[in-house]
C-alpha positions in Angstrom: -133.2 -69.6 92.7 -132.1 -71.4 89.5 -134.5 -74.2 88.4 -133.6 -77.6 87.1 -136.7 -79.5 86.1 -136.5 -83.3 85.5 -139.2 -85.5 84.1 -141.0 -87.1 81.2 -141.7 -84.4 78.5 -145.4 -83.5 78.0 -145.0 -84.0 74.2 -143.8 -87.6 74.4 -144.4 -88.1 70.6 -141.8 -85.4 69.9 -139.3 -85.8 72.8 -139.7 -89.4 73.9 -140.7 -91.0 77.2 -137.4 -90.9 79.1 -136.9 -88.3 81.7 -135.3 -85.1 80.3 -133.5 -82.3 82.1 -134.7 -78.8 81.6 -132.7 -75.7 82.7 -135.1 -72.8 83.1 -136.9 -73.0 79.7 -134.5 -75.2 77.6 -133.9 -78.9 77.4 -130.3 -79.8 78.3 -128.0 -82.6 79.2 -126.0 -83.4 82.3 -123.0 -81.7 80.6 -124.8 -78.4 80.4 -125.5 -78.1 84.1 -122.1 -76.6 85.2 -122.3 -73.9 82.5 -125.9 -73.1 83.4 -125.1 -72.6 87.1 -122.0 -70.5 86.4 -124.0 -68.3 84.0 -126.7 -67.9 86.6 -124.1 -66.9 89.2 -122.5 -64.3 86.8 -125.9 -62.8 86.1 -126.3 -61.9 89.8 -124.7 -59.1 91.8 -121.6 -60.4 93.5 -123.1 -59.7 97.0 -126.1 -61.9 96.1 -124.2 -64.9 94.7 -123.8 -66.5 98.1 -127.6 -66.6 98.4 -128.1 -68.5 95.2 -130.0 -71.8 95.5 -130.6 -74.5 92.9 -134.0 -76.0 92.9 -134.4 -79.5 91.5 -138.0 -80.2 90.6 -138.5 -83.9 89.7 -141.7 -85.7 88.7 -142.6 -89.1 90.2 -141.4 -91.0 87.1 -137.8 -89.7 87.4 -135.2 -92.3 88.3 -133.0 -91.4 91.3 -129.9 -92.0 89.1 -130.7 -88.9 87.1 -131.1 -86.8 90.2 -127.8 -88.2 91.6 -126.0 -87.3 88.3 -127.4 -83.7 88.6 -126.2 -83.5 92.2 -122.7 -84.7 91.2 -122.4 -81.9 88.6 -123.6 -79.3 91.1 -121.0 -80.5 93.6 -118.2 -80.1 91.1 -118.8 -76.4 90.9 -119.5 -75.9 94.6 -123.3 -75.4 94.3 -124.2 -77.0 97.6 -127.4 -75.1 98.3 -130.0 -77.4 96.7 -133.8 -77.4 97.2 -135.7 -80.5 96.2 -139.4 -80.5 95.3 -142.0 -82.6 93.7 -145.8 -82.7 93.6 -147.8 -83.7 96.5 -149.0 -87.4 96.4 -152.7 -88.1 97.2 -153.4 -89.6 100.6 -155.4 -92.4 98.9 -152.7 -93.5 96.6 -151.4 -97.0 97.2 -147.8 -98.0 96.7 
C-alpha cells in the first residue's frame, strides 16, 4: 500500500491552513503524484506490482476537489486500486 495523506498541516503557523498533500513522509503537489506511484511500483517485485493499492487518507476539512484531483492523477497512470479512509465521526456529532 502506498499512502497519500491529505489535510490541514498540524503546524499551521509554518505550513498554512489549506489542505496539503503528503506522500508517505513528504509534502508534495498534485504534479508529484504520478512520479511517486511509479517509484512505488518500481520498488516492488514485478510479481507484486499488480497487488499495489493506493490509500488516500483525508481529514474532514479536506475539500472534495483535492481528492478528485488526486484521483485524476492516479487514473492517468493506471492506478485504479484506491482505498479511501478517514477518521470515525462521533455518533453525537450534529451536521
